[in-house]
C-alpha positions in Angstrom: 105.0 66.6 103.2 108.4 66.7 101.5 110.6 69.1 99.7 110.8 68.7 96.0 113.5 71.3 95.7 115.3 74.0 97.8 116.6 77.3 96.4 119.1 79.3 98.5 120.4 82.8 97.9 123.1 84.4 100.0 122.7 81.7 102.7 125.9 80.8 104.6 128.5 79.3 102.2 125.9 77.6 99.9 125.9 78.4 96.2 123.0 80.4 94.9 121.2 77.6 93.2 118.1 75.4 93.3 118.8 71.8 94.4 116.4 69.0 93.4 115.5 67.0 96.5 112.6 64.9 95.1 113.3 61.6 96.9 112.5 60.0 100.2 116.1 59.8 101.2 118.7 62.4 100.3 122.4 61.9 101.3 124.8 64.8 101.6 128.4 63.5 101.4 131.5 65.6 102.0 134.3 66.6 104.3 133.7 68.8 107.3 133.2 72.5 106.6 132.0 72.1 103.0 128.3 73.0 103.6 126.5 69.8 104.5 125.2 71.1 107.8 124.5 74.5 106.2 122.1 72.8 103.8 120.3 71.1 106.6 120.1 74.4 108.4 118.6 76.0 105.2 115.9 73.3 105.2 115.2 73.9 108.9 115.1 77.6 108.4 112.6 77.1 105.6 110.5 74.9 107.9 110.5 77.1 111.0 111.9 80.5 110.1 114.9 80.1 112.4 118.2 78.2 112.8 118.6 75.1 114.9 122.1 76.3 115.8 120.7 79.1 117.9 122.4 81.9 116.0 121.1 85.4 115.1 119.4 85.8 111.8 122.1 88.1 110.4 124.7 85.3 111.0 122.9 83.3 108.2 123.8 85.9 105.6 126.9 85.1 103.6 129.8 87.4 104.2 129.7 90.3 101.8 125.9 89.9 101.1 123.1 92.1 102.4 120.4 89.6 102.4 119.6 85.9 102.2 116.6 83.8 101.3 115.5 80.2 101.2 112.6 78.9 99.2 111.3 75.3 99.3 108.9 73.8 96.8 106.7 71.3 98.5 105.0 68.1 97.4 102.4 65.9 99.1 101.2 69.0 100.9 98.3 71.3 101.0 100.8 74.1 100.2 103.0 74.7 97.2 106.0 76.6 98.7 107.6 78.3 101.7 109.9 81.2 101.4 111.9 82.9 104.2 114.0 86.0 103.6 116.2 88.2 105.7 116.9 91.7 104.5 118.0 94.9 106.4 117.4 93.2 109.7 113.8 92.2 108.8 112.5 88.6 108.3 109.7 87.9 105.9 108.0 84.5 105.9 105.7 83.5 103.1 103.6 80.4 102.5 102.2 80.2 99.0 103.4 83.8 98.4 101.3 85.1 101.3 103.0 86.8 104.3 102.7 85.1 107.7 102.4 87.3 110.7 103.2 84.6 113.2 105.8 81.8 112.6 103.6 79.5 114.7 101.6 79.0 111.6 104.6 77.1 110.1 104.4 74.3 112.6 101.9 72.3 110.6 103.1 73.2 107.1 106.6 71.6 107.0 107.6 70.4 110.5 111.1 69.1 110.8 113.0 67.1 113.4 116.8 67.7 113.4 119.3 65.3 114.9 122.7 67.0 115.6 125.7 66.8 117.8 124.4 69.7 120.0 121.6 67.4 121.1 124.0 66.0 123.7 123.2 69.2 125.7 119.7 67.7 126.3 121.4 65.0 128.3 124.7 66.5 129.6 123.9 70.2 129.4 122.2 72.6 131.8 118.5 72.2 132.8 117.3 74.9 130.5 118.4 72.8 127.5 116.1 69.9 128.6 113.3 72.4 129.2 113.8 73.8 125.7 113.6 70.3 124.2 110.3 69.4 125.9 108.8 72.8 125.2 109.7 72.3 121.5 108.2 68.8 121.5 104.9 70.0 123.0 104.8 73.1 120.8 105.2 71.0 117.6 101.8 69.3 118.1 100.0 71.6 120.5 99.9 75.2 119.3 97.9 76.1 122.5 100.9 75.0 124.6 103.0 77.5 122.6 100.4 80.2 123.4 100.5 79.3 127.1 104.3 79.4 127.1 104.4 82.8 125.5 101.9 84.2 128.0 103.9 82.8 130.9 107.1 84.3 129.6 105.5 87.7 129.1 104.1 87.8 132.7 107.4 86.4 134.0 109.3 89.3 132.4 106.9 91.7 134.1 107.3 89.9 137.4 111.1 90.0 137.2 111.0 93.7 136.7 108.8 94.2 139.7 111.0 92.0 141.8 114.1 93.8 140.7 112.6 97.2 141.6 110.9 95.8 144.8 107.5 96.9 143.7 105.7 94.9 146.3 102.3 96.6 145.9 101.9 95.1 142.3 103.3 91.6 142.9 100.1 90.2 144.3 98.2 91.0 141.1 101.0 89.6 138.9 101.4 86.5 141.0 97.7 85.6 140.5 98.3 85.7 136.8 101.6 83.8 136.7 100.2 81.1 139.0 97.4 80.4 136.5 99.6 80.4 133.4 102.3 78.4 135.2 99.9 75.6 136.3 98.7 75.3 132.7 102.3 74.6 131.6 102.9 72.2 134.5 99.8 70.1 133.8 100.7 69.7 130.1 104.3 68.9 130.8 103.5 66.3 133.4 101.0 64.6 131.0 103.4 64.7 128.1 106.3 63.2 130.0 104.3 60.2 131.0 103.5 59.4 127.3 106.9 60.5 126.0 108.8 58.4 128.6 106.8 55.3 127.6 107.9 55.7 123.9 111.5 56.6 124.9 111.9 53.6 127.3 110.9 51.1 124.6 113.2 52.7 122.0 116.2 52.6 124.3 115.6 49.0 125.2 115.2 48.1 121.5 118.5 49.7 120.5 120.7 48.9 123.4 119.0 46.1 125.3 119.1 48.2 128.4 115.9 48.0 130.5 114.3 50.5 132.8 115.2 53.8 131.1 112.8 56.6 131.7 112.3 60.4 132.0 111.2 62.2 135.2 109.6 65.6 135.4 110.4 67.6 138.5 108.3 70.9 138.7 109.7 73.8 140.6 106.4 74.5 142.2 105.2 71.6 144.4 101.7 73.0 144.8 99.0 71.9 142.3 96.4 74.7 142.9 96.5 78.4 142.4 96.2 79.1 146.1 99.0 76.7 146.8 101.3 78.3 144.2 100.4 81.8 145.6 101.5 80.6 149.1 104.8 79.3 147.7 105.4 82.5 145.8 104.9 84.5 149.0 107.3 82.3 150.9 109.9 82.7 148.1 109.7 86.5 147.9 112.7 87.3 150.1 114.8 84.9 148.0 113.4 86.6 144.9 114.4 90.1 146.2 117.8 88.8 147.2 118.5 87.3 143.8 116.8 90.1 141.9 114.7 87.6 139.8 112.0 84.9 140.2 113.6 81.9 141.7 110.7 79.5 141.3 108.2 78.6 138.5 108.0 76.5 135.3 111.1 78.3 134.0 113.0 76.4 136.8 111.4 73.0 136.2 113.8 70.1 135.7 113.8 66.9 133.7 116.1 63.9 134.4 116.8 60.5 132.9 116.4 57.6 135.2 117.0 53.9 135.2 114.5 52.0 137.5 113.7 55.3 139.1 117.3 56.2 139.9 119.1 59.1 138.2 121.0 57.7 135.1 122.5 60.8 133.4 125.6 61.0 135.7 126.3 57.3 135.6 125.8 56.8 131.8 128.9 56.4 129.6 129.5 58.8 126.7 128.1 56.3 124.3 125.0 55.9 126.4 124.5 59.6 126.7 124.9 60.0 122.9 122.3 57.3 122.4 119.9 59.0 124.9 120.2 62.2 122.8 119.6 60.5 119.5 116.6 58.5 120.8 115.1 61.7 122.3 114.7 62.9 118.8 113.3 59.6 117.6 110.7 59.8 120.4 110.0 63.4 119.5 109.2 62.4 115.9 107.2 59.3 116.9 105.1 61.3 119.4 104.5 64.0 116.7 103.3 61.4 114.3 101.2 59.7 117.0 99.3 63.0 117.9 99.0 64.7 114.5 99.0 61.8 112.0 101.6 63.7 110.0 105.1 62.7 109.0 107.8 65.2 110.0 110.8 65.9 107.9 113.9 64.2 109.4 117.3 66.0 109.2 120.2 63.8 110.5 123.6 65.5 110.8 126.4 62.9 111.2 124.3 61.0 113.7 125.7 57.5 112.8 129.3 58.6 113.1 129.7 57.9 116.8 127.7 54.6 116.9 129.2 51.1 116.5 128.0 49.1 113.5 125.3 47.2 115.5 123.9 50.3 117.1 123.8 52.1 113.7 121.6 49.4 112.2 119.4 49.3 115.3 119.1 53.1 115.3 118.0 53.1 111.6 115.6 50.3 112.3 113.8 52.3 115.0 113.6 55.5 113.1 109.9 56.4 112.8 108.3 56.1 109.3 108.9 59.3 107.4 108.1 60.9 104.1 111.5 62.4 103.6 114.9 62.4 105.4 118.2 64.1 104.8 121.4 62.5 106.1 125.0 63.9 106.1 128.0 61.6 105.8 131.8 61.9 105.6 133.2 60.3 102.4 134.8 57.4 104.3 131.5 56.3 105.9 129.7 53.3 104.5 126.7 55.3 103.4 126.1 53.1 100.3 125.2 50.3 102.7 122.1 52.3 103.9 120.9 53.6 100.6 117.9 52.5 98.6 117.5 52.4 94.8 115.9 55.9 94.7 118.2 57.6 97.2 119.6 60.9 96.0 123.3 61.3 96.7 125.0 64.7 96.5 128.7 65.4 96.9 129.1 68.6 98.8 132.2 70.8 98.3 132.7 74.5 98.8 128.9 75.0 99.3 128.0 73.3 96.0 125.9 70.1 95.7 126.8 67.9 92.8 125.2 64.5 92.0 
């Protein structure tokens, strides 16, 4: 799957126009603040119906406008086009001009993997950012995992209300449900991390020559059966009541980076942490390809800027095969060194893309 073109209207600072993107590699070159990342965001918005920057939908609408829309024409796909529109606080997603009720259906239409500076949070940020990354990775190729995650979050919300109001009489019933849903998540997370870590370890060794890098999954619940989880939940109730929320469960699971089994995140240099974050995305794309047989769209936002020349070439070498990739560069970067004969290069200024 690839985008043959992308039309934006009222989206961020981008000009209302259709941009031809009919090439395997598309380079967006320009100074900061001109619209390069906004264009990547528009592609991602078309692929998933949301922003990778974690902003509200209304923030995507250009100042002074009442609505925005993004429409992508597809090639090498079972579908012809995707359109996402925000108007009067309502979001409409269409595939081949038919409304989608659940954005989950987009996951296999035009999946995208985005590489951006904020990915450093997966390494140096709070535990919820790492949970978010692995939840996203699993959801990309396992829609049933996304269903499990949604069910868990719904019952967790109910449980937190009961805990806050100290409705002890209803907690036993809810705990029986949350234990089942939570264990489903834990099982899939544990299995996924084993396979993911194997891919990730080899990638890191290949790019940096550093051996022994891995990923460890540490579940909040130590029990592996429903009865065991129920006992743990009962033991934690006083803590739950004291904090006014559920203090244990998959929403408190942790992931850590290790080297030869010892925590590595705190000892890693800034450059090593940056490489960890980049290769997480490479592993995510590789794992998606391995499971589904499909090529995800790659969106790479200034990812080469902070790497030395040798690591840049090594990183490009380990990128998984792809059908299409979009790269952003500053004008002074040696982007011509990486281009091929059919690479599309756009200069981006004031939201306009010019060849």
